[in-house]
LOBADO-354582 format. One record per residue (C-alpha): residue in three letters; x, y, z. Coordinates in steps of 0.1 Angstrom, whole numbers, plus 5000, padded with zeros to 4 digits. Layout:
BEGIN
ALAXYZ...
This chain:
BEGIN
MET024067142947ASP027367332949LYS025767642933ASP022967662959ILE020167692933ASP016567722947LEU014167502927ASN011067602946GLY009867812916ILE009067492896LYS006667332921ASP003567472904VAL004867452868GLU003967162845PRO006966982830VAL007566972793PHE008866632781ASP011366612752ASN009966272742PRO007566022757PRO009165822786TYR010965512773LEU012765202785ASP016465192777ASN018564882769SER019064812806GLY015264822814LEU015465162831LEU012465392826CYS013965732813VAL012066062816ILE013666362801GLY012366722799PHE012467062814TYR010467322833ALA009767632811THR010567892837LYS012268232832PRO014968352831SER016368002834GLN014967662826ALA015467362848GLY016267052826PHE015966702841ASN016866352832LEU015266092855LYS015865712855TYR013765462873LEU014165092881PRO011264852882GLU010464752917ASN007464532928ASP004464692912GLY006065032906TRP009165232899LYS012065332921LEU014165642914ALA017665522903GLY019165842889ILE018466212887ARG020266492868VAL019066852869LYS020767122848MET019967492847LYS019767622811
């Protein structure tokens, strides 16, 4: 956020997942991957908590590569 990066360029790009989503030892659903954009790639690490019949976003990390 402090670098004021515009992520609008990824809205129509399909994500590439490093591995299939998985449950960690705490029961969080982890989704890790990136958007294959140029010149930089936007990597992401998302964590979700189970809530009712779905998932609630519990953590998000985005890193430009």
